[in-house]
N, C-alpha and C positions, 0 to 999 in steps of 0.2 A: 515671091514665096520665101526665098532664102532670108530676106530681111526681117521676116516675122520674129525670128529668134533674137535679132539684134536690137529690137525696139527697146529703148530705155526711157523710163518715165522721167520727166523733168524734175529737177531738184529746186526747191525754193529756199530762200533765206528765211528761216523761222527765228524770230527774235523774241526773247522774253521781254516783259515790261521794263525791267531794269536796263537791258541792252538798248531797247528802243528809246527810252528817255535819254540815255546818255548820247545816242546818235542825234536826237533832236537838239540837245544842248550844243553839240559840236556844230551842227548845221547852222544854228542861230549865231554862234560866235563867228563862223566864217561869212555868213551872209550880211550880218549887221555892218561889218566894215565896208563891204562893197555897196551896200544900199545907201549909206550916209557918207558922202565924199569927204566931209571934214575929218572923219576917222582915219583917213589915209595919210593925214599930215603927220609929220614925225612925232611931235610931243603928245598930241591928243590920242593918236592911234596907238602909241606905245603903252599908254595907260590901259587901254582896252586889251592889248596883247598881254600885258602883265596879269590882268585879271583873268584872262583866258588861260594863261599858263598856270596860274594858281588853281583854277577850277579843274584843269586837265590833270594836274598832279594829284589833286584830291580824289578825282574820279578813277584815274587809271594807275596810280602809284608811280613807280619810276618810269614807266612807259610814257606817262604824261610829260616827261621832260623833253620829249620830241617836239612839243609845241613851242619850245624856246626858239625854234626856227622862225617864228612869226616876227621876231625882233630883227631878223636879217632884212636889209633894205630890199624892197620890191618883192618880198616873199608874201606880201598881203594878197597877192593875186592867186596864190596857190591855196587849195583847201587843206591847210596844215592840220587843223583840228579834226577834220574828217579822216585824214590819213592816220592821225594818231589813234582815232577810234578803230580804224580798220586793223591796225597792228595789234591793238589790245584785243579785239574780237578774235583775230586769228590765233593769237597765243592762248587765249582762254579756251577756245574750242579744241586746240591741239592738246592742252593740258587735260581737258575733260576726256578726250579720246584715250589718252595714255592711262588715266586713272581707271576708265572703264575696262580697258584691256587687262590691267592688273587684276581687277576684280574677277573678270572672266577666267583668267589663268588660275586664280586661286580656287575657283569652283570646279575646274576641270581636272 
C-alpha cells in the first residue's frame, strides 16, 4: 500500500524527426564499417572515417569533432558516431531545458 504513492511512470526517449534522422545516419556510419571488412583496412577505412567526420561536423557543429576519434587505430570497433550523437542530443536537451526555465522565470 505504501508503494502506491511511489509509482513512477516510465519515461521514453521521444525524438523529433530531425533527431531521429541524425541518429540513423550515425548508426549507418558505424555499422557500414563493421559490415564490410575491407572498410577496416587503414587506407580505405580512413576515407570512410573522413567522410563520417565531415558529415558529423556538418550535422552537429563543433561537437561533431568528437568523431575524429575514428581515425585512432582500433577505434573502429567503438560506436564513435553514435556517441557523438548522444553528446549532441544531451547538450541540445540541456540547452532547451535552460531556455524553458528562463521563459518560465520571466512569466512568474
